[in-house]
N, C-alpha and C positions, 0 to 999 in steps of 0.2 A: 349120648353122642354129643360131641362138642359142636358149637354153633358154626364153626368154619368148615365142618365136614359136610360136603354136599352130596356124597354118595357112598355106599358101603362097598368095601373091597374085601372079597373072600380070602380065606386063609391060603388057599392054593395060589392065587394070584400074588399075594404078598410074598410068598416064598420065592416065586419066579422073579419078582421085582428085586428082592434082596440078592438073588444070584446074579441078576443083571448088574447091579451096583458093584458087586465084587469083581465081575468080569471087566467092567468099564474102569474100575480103579487100577487094574493091572495094565490096561492098554489104551485107555482113553483119557479124558479130562473131566474133573468134577469140581464144582464150586461148592464150598461148604459154608453153611450159616445163612441166616435170614437176609442180612445185608447183601452178601455176595449173590444169593439166589435172586433177590429183587433186582439187582443190577443186571444179571444175566437175562432175566425176563424182559426188562425195559429195553435192553439192547437187542433183543431178539436172537441172542446166541444160544439159548437153552433149547435142548431137544425135548426134554421132559423134566418136570419138577416132582420131587417127592417131599411130602410134608408129614412130620410125625403127628400122630393123633393125640398124644398126651402132653401137648404144649400148654404151659401155664405161665403167665396169663395168656389166654387165647388171642388177645389183641396183637401179639407179636406176629402171628401168621395169618390173621383174618384177611389181610389185603391180597395174599398170594393167589387164592382161587379166582378172585375178581380180575386181578391183573393178568393172570394166565388166559382167562377167557377173552379178555379184551385184545390180547396179543396173539390169540389162537395158538397157545402153547399148551400141550397136554400136561396134566398133573394127576398125581395119585397120592395115596396115603400109605404110610408104614405105621405099624402099631406103636412103637416107642422111640423116643429120642435116643436111648441107649443103643438100640438095634441099628438105627440109622448111622450113629457115630461109629460103631464097631465096624460096620460093613464098608465105611469110607476110609477106615484105617486110622481113626483118631481115638484117643483113650477116654474121651468124654462124649456125652450125648450132643446131638445137634437137632435143631427144630426143623431144618429143611436143607435140601441139597438140589443142585441143578446139574444135570448131565450135559456137558458142553460138546464133547466129542465122544462118540460111541466106541471108538477103537475097533476091535474085532468082534463087537457084539451087535452089529447092525441088524441081523435077522431077529435076535431076541428083543431088541428095542422096538422094531416095527411090530412084532407080535404083541408086546405089552401095550403099546400105544393103541393098537386096534381093539384089544380087550377093554382097555380103560374107556375108550370112546363109546363102546357098546354099553358099558355100565352107566355112563352119563345120560344116555338116551332113555333109559328105563324110568 
């Protein structure tokens, strides 16, 4: 497990997170990439952050969990950069994304945030 990963996300939850990303892509607003994600967290506009687990070098995203905790923004992990990129509608992988507006996926977002916060307590 990479150093920046602070808790383990189960396969079922990862699937739900990917579905949420697809739904938000259609009706909401997403910031893609580490720089955009960092800005969204610093500005407090992010609802939740997703970070790819296979980022190399790890230093690219190591600051994100710390920053999210400082700003009280939930974050979670997705298995691969490729998966994260595909679900956001780009043809390349991305290390992280920020959901800015949930669109018509408000209930799903709340559900995932609740499950992620339970995982972090364990």
